N, C-alpha and C positions, 0 to 999 in steps of 0.2 A: 199768478201761477201758484199751485199748491207746492209747498216745500215739505218734504218728508226726509228725515235724516237718512234712514236706510229703508227703502221700500221693501215690502214683503212678497212681491210678485215672483221672485225666484227663490224663496225660502225653501228649505228642505228639512226643517226640524221644528217641532212644536211641543208644548207641554200642556198637560191636563192636570189641574189641581182639584181633587174631590174633597169636600169638607162635609162630615157627618155631624149630627147633633152631639154636643158635649156629653161625655159619659159612655160613648161606645168603646168597646174593647178593640184591641188590635185584630182579633179574630173576626169581629163583626165588621170592622172597616174593610178587612181583606175580602170577606165574602161579598160585600156590596160593590167593591171596586171591580170585581170580576165582570160585572155587567158592562162596564166601560171597556175592559180588556177585550171582551167578545166583539164589541163594535170595531175596535182597532184591528183585531185579527181578521175581521170580515172584509177589510180593505183589499182591493185587487192586488195581485202580485207585482204588477208594474208600478204600484204606488208605495207599498209598505216595504221597508227594508228591515227594521227591527224596532223593538220598544222595550223599555225597562220600567218596572213599577217599584216604587218604594212606599211602604206603609209606615205611618207614624211620624212623618216629617213634612213640614211646609217649607220648601226651598225659597219661596219668595219672601216670606216673613222671617226666615231663618229661625223657625220655631219647631219644637218637637211636641207632639201630642198624639194620643191613640186614635183621634177622630180625623186625622189627615192622611191623605194618600196622594202621591204624585206620579204621573206617567210621563216618561220622556220618549217621544216618538220620532224616529228617524225615517224620512221618506227617501225614495229614489231620487236621483238627480232631476232637475227641473226639465231638461230636454228629453227625458225618457218617459214622461207621463203627460196625460192630457189636462188634468186638473191642477190648479195651483194649490198651495198650502191653505190659502184662505177658503177656497171652495171645499176642500176636504174637511177642514175644521167646522165649517158651517153645516155640512152634512151630518157630522157627528153631534154637533150641538143640538140640532133639531130633535135628535133621539134622546139625548141625555136630559133635555128639558122636561121630558115626560116621566123620567124615573122618579120613584118615590123613595123616601128614606135618606135623601141627601139634603144637607143644609144649603150647599152651594157647589156648583161645578163651573170652573172658570178655565179659560184657555189663554195661552200666550204663544205667539209665533216668533221664533228666533230669526230675525231678519239678517243676521250676519254683522260683521264688523265688531268693534269693541263693545262690551256690555254698557248699555245706556239706561237701563231700567225700563219701567213700564211707560207706555205712550203718555199717559196722564199720571202724574205723581205730585200731589200737593200736600205739604206738611202744614198742619194747623198748630201754631206755636203760641203758648200762653200759660201763665201760672194759675189761672182760675179754672179748676177742673170742670165745673158746671158749664161755663162758657165754652170751653174747648169741646166738650161733648155735644152741646147744642149746635155749634158750628159744624162739627163732623156730621151730625144727623141731617142738617139742612143741606150740606154739600152733597152727601150721598143721594138725597132726594132730588136735588137739582140736576145732578149728572144723569139721573135716570130719565129726565125729561128732554135731554139733548139728543136729537136724532143722530145716530151713528155711534153713540157711546155705549159700551157694553162691559160686562164683567167687572162691575164696580166692587171694590174691596176696601176694607179698613183694617188697620193692624191692632186696634184696641179690643181684641177678642177676649171675652170673659174666660176666667180660669175654670178648673174642674169644680164639680159640685163639692161643697164642703159644709161642715157643721160649725156654725158660729155660736160660741157660748157667750151670752149676754148676762153679765153679772149684776146683781142688785147689791150695790156696795153697802147700803144701810143694813140689810139683813146679814151680809157677810161680816160686818163689824160686830153686830149684836151676838152672833153665834161663835165669835172667836176664831174666824178663819181669815186667811189672806189669799190674794190672787196667786201667789206662789204655791200655796197648798193645793189649789184647784189644778193648776197647770202640771204640777208634779204627779198628782194621782191620776189625772187623765192620761198623761204620757205613759205612766207605768201600766195602766189598764190596757192600752192599745199597742204600745211599742214594747212594753216589758222592761224588766230590770234584772240584772244579774244579782242574785242574792247569795250564791255560794258557788264554790268550785270543788269538784271531787276528782281525785286522780285515779284513773283506771290504767294500770300498767304504766306505759310510757307516755300516756296522754292525759292532759287536764281537761275535764268536761265542765263547762259552765251550765248552771241551772238558772233559767230565766223564768220569772213569774209574770204572767199576763192573762187577760181574759181568754176563755176558749173561743175558737173561731166562730161557733154558732152565736155566741154572745156579741162578739165584735161586729157582726153584720146587722145587728138589730139596734135601732136608735133608742128604744125605750129603756134598754139596760143602762145606758149612760146616765139617764135621768135618775136612776136608783143607785148610782155609784156612791158608796159611802166614803166620806172624807173625814179623817180624824182632826178635831180641833185641838187647841192648846190644853184642854182639860181631858183629852182622851176620848171624848164622845164622838160617835160616828154620825155625821150629818149627811143625809142624801143630797146629791147635787141639785135636785129640783127645788130644794128649799131656798137656795141662794142664787140660782141662775135659771135662765130659760134658753132653750135651744132653737136655733133658726137655720133652716136649710137654704142654700142658695149658691150661685156660682162664685168662684173665688175671684179675687181682684185681677185685673188685666196687668200685663207687664208694661211698665212705663218706659217709654223711650224719650230720649232727650235730644235737643238741638241747641248747641252752645249753652248748655246749662238749664234750659227751660224745657218743661214737659211738652211733648208733641204727640199728635195723632196724624198718621199718614193715610191719606185716601188715594187709592190707585184705581185706574180703569184702563180698558183697551178701547180702541176706536176702529170703525170700519173706514179704511183709508179712501174708499171710493166715495164716501159721503162727506167726511169731515177729517181734517188733520188734527193732530194733538195740539198744535199751536192755536188753531181756531177754537177748539173746544175750551182750552184754558182761558182764552180771551173772553169767552162768554161767561165763564165763572167769575172772572174779575169784574166784569161789567154788572153782574147780578148782585154781588155782595158788597155791602158797605160795613166793614168790620168795626171801624172807629165809632160809628153811630149805634150799631146794634149790640156789639160785643166788644167794648173797649178793653184794650190790653191784649187782644189776640191779633195774630197776623198770619198771612199766607207766605209760605216759602216754597218756591218751585224746586222740583227735583225731577229725576227721570229724564225722559227723552226731550221734553220741552226745554229744560235747563241746558242739556247738551246741545240742542239745536241752536239756542241763542248764543252759546259760547262758540260753537263751530262757525256760525255765520259771522260773528265778530272777528274770529281769527282768520277766516277766509278773506274777509274784506281787508284786513291788515296785509295779508299775503298778496292780494291783488294790487293794492296800492304800492307796496314795495317793489313788485315786479314791474309795474308801469314806470315808476321813478327810475329803476335801474335801466330799463330799456331807453328811457328818455336821455339819460346821461351818456349812454353808449352811442346814441344817434348824434348827440352834440359833438362827440369826438369825431364821428365819421363825417358829418356835414360841415363842421367848424361853424355852426350857427345855433343860436338858441331858439329860433323861431321855426325853422324848417322841420325839426322833429315832430312838431304838433301836426303837420300834414300827414305824417306817417302814422302817428298814434290815433288819428281819427278813424282809422280802419277798424280799431278794436270795438267801438260801439256797434258797427255794422255786423261784426262777427257775433256779438252777443245777441243781436236781433235774430240772426239765423239760428242760434241755439234755442231761443224761446219758441220760434216758429216750429222748429223740428220737434221739440218735446210736446208742444200742443198737438201737432198733427199726429204724433205717435201715441197720444193719450198717456204720456208718462209724466209723473210729477218730478219737479226738480229735486235733486237729492244732493247729499254731500259729495259723492264721487262725481256727479254731474258738474258741480261747481268747481271741483278740481280740474275738470276738463276745460272749463271757462278760463281758469287761471293759466293753464297751459296754452290755451288758444291765443291769449294775449301775446305770447312770444312767437307763435307760428304765423298769425295772420298779418303781422307787420312785415313779413319777408317780401311779399309781393309789392307792397308800397315802397319798401326800402329800395328794391331793385329799380323800380320805376323812377322815383325821385332822384336817385343817384345817377341814372342815365340822362335825365333832363339836365342835371347840373353839368354832366360831362359834355353834352352837346352845346350848352351855353358857353363853356370854356373854349371849346374848339371853334365855334362860330359865333362870336360875340355880337356881330352886326345884324343877325337875322332876328325876325320877329319871334317873340316868345310863343305865340300860338302855333306857329309852324314847328318850332322845336318840340313843343309838348306833344303835338299830334304825331310827329315822327318818332319820338321816344316811345310813346304808347304803342305805335305800330310795330316798332322793333322788338318790344318786350312782350307783345301779346302772346306769341306762341310759347316761349319759355314759362311765362306766368301761368297760362292755362294748363300746360302739360305738368308743371310742378304741382298745381292744385289737384288735377285729376289723379295723378299717381299717388299723392298722399291720401286723397279720399278713397281711392280704390283699395288702399291698404287698411283703412280704418273701418269701412262699412261692413266687411265680413265679421269683424269682431263685434260691431254694434248689433248686428242681426243674428249672431250666434251661428254662423255658417261654419260647420266643422266642430263646434263646441261652444258652450255658453259659460260666461263668467259674469256673475251678478255685479261685480265691482268694476270691471273694466268696460263692460258694455255701455253704461251711461257716459263714461269718459270718452269713449270712442265716438259715440253719437254726437256729443257736444263738439268735439274737435272736427269731425268730418263735416257736419252740416254747417257749423260756424264758418269754416274755411270755404266751403262751397258757396255759401250765400255772400260772403264778403268779397270774394274775388271779382265778380263782374261789377259790383259797386265800386271796388277799388280802381278798376281800369277806367271807369267813367268819372268818378268824383275826384280822385286824387289829382289828375291834371287840372281840373277846374279849380280846386282848392289851391293848388300851387300858383295858378295865375292870379287868383284873388289875393293871396298872400303877397305876391309880388306887387300888385297894384296898390295895396295898402301901404307897403313899405315905401313905394315911390311917393305917395302922398306925404308921408312924414319926412322924406328926404328933401323933396323939391317944393312942397307946398301944394295946395289944391289947384292953383292956376296952371302950373307946369304939368301937373298930372293930367288935367283935362285936355291940354294941348296934346300930350302924348297919346291920350285915348283916341283923339281924332285921327292921329297918324296911324294908330293901330287899326282903327275901323276901316280906313282906306286899304291898309295892307291885308286885312281879312277878306275884303271883297276881291282883291286880286288873287289871293290864295285860293278862295273858293272857286273862282273861274278856272 
C-alpha cells in the first residue's frame, strides 16, 4: 500500500510561489503576479474563500528579494465544493505554465497536521563547492525525469546583479595604490561620505559628497573614477582594474557545520509517493564513486514519515505488550493470551482491504486507528475465551469441543451486536455524514472496518485455536502417546455430539 503522511484529498489551503528573473523591481513583480491573482479570483464562489499576496518574500526558502511573490489561497471546506485542492491547483497550473516573464511558478498544498516540509526535500552536504553544485544539477535533472514529480526547486539561488572589480595587483603596486584606496574611493563615489556639518538654527545638517544620480547609474563612469595615490596623482580605476558584471553569490546554508544545497519538489500522490520518489533517487546516485565527500541527508515529509512510522511501530508494540500482561492477569495463564492477541492481525487485514477498496492511501492518522484497533478488536476474543474457561470450570468432565461450541453460541449475539453498534457509530464519521474531518475520518475507517472484518473470523478461529492450544499443552504434559489416545476418545465423542 502507498503510505502518505497526511493525504491532500481534504486540503483547503494552498500556496503559489512566483519567481521572476533577478533584477525585477517590486513594482514589476507586483504587476506580473496580478496575472495569477486574476486566475485565483476567477475561481467559483463555492471554491474560493480568500487569498493574500505578499511581494518580495519567498516563505519556503525564508528569503527576501524583489523578484519573489507568494499567494496564500484559502478554499471553502472540502464538503462544500466538488473539486479537490489538487484538481484546483492543476487547473491553475495549466494556465500559469503559459505565462511569459516568470522564471518559475510552483505550488504547495497544505495537507494539515504539523508542518513537515515539502514532500521531497534532499540536502546535498559536502565541503567541495564544485561537487556540491554538480550533484545538485544532476539531482534536479533526475527528479525531472521521474513521473509524478513536479515543482522542483533548489535553495542556492544566485544573488542580485553586481559589479565585481578585478584588480591587477602588479599595476596597483607600480602606480602606488592599495586595495584599501580603491575600496574607499568607490564607496565614497556611490555611498558618499559626510565631509562637513553646518548648523541651521537648532538643527545640524550633514553635507555628503557622492556621484550624481545620473553618473551612478552608468557603469563607464566608474572606470574613469580617479583615485589618488601616495604621491597625490589621480589614477583612473581602469588602469589598475577591470569590471565584470554578474550575479552575486548565493547564500550558503549549513548542516552540522558543512555547506549544503537543498533540493525540494512536490509529487502527484495519485502517481507516486514521496518515499517512492526518494528511493528512486538513492538507487540512481552513487555519491562515493562519482562525488567523494558529498552525501545526501533527508528532510521534509520523507524524514517525518520514517520517524513517524518508527514511533508508531514502537507505540503498537507497547500497546500489544500491555494488553498481553493484562490478559495474563485475567486468565492466570501465559499462553491463553496469545489466542486473544491473534485477533489483531485479522483486524489489520480488514483495515488494508478497506483502504484498498476505498482507494485511500494509508496515512499517519489511519495508522493511529490501527493502534487503537489493537485494543478494541481483542474484546470479542476476550469475552469468548473467558466464557470457554468458565464452562470448563463448571463442567470439567465434558468434551472441550462441546464446551467451545456452546460458548461460541452463547456469545454470538452479544459479540455481533457489540460489533455492529461500534461500527454504526464509526462509519458516519468515516464517510463524512453530517460533516467531514480530514483527521478523524481515516481513523474511523480503520477502526470500523478492522473490527467488522475481525469479528466473524474471531467467532470461527478463536475456538479452533483454543482447542489446538489445549491439544499442544496436553502433548507436553502427558507425552505424545497419551495425547493420541485422548484424541481417539475425543473423535468418538465428536461423532456422538454431531449426531
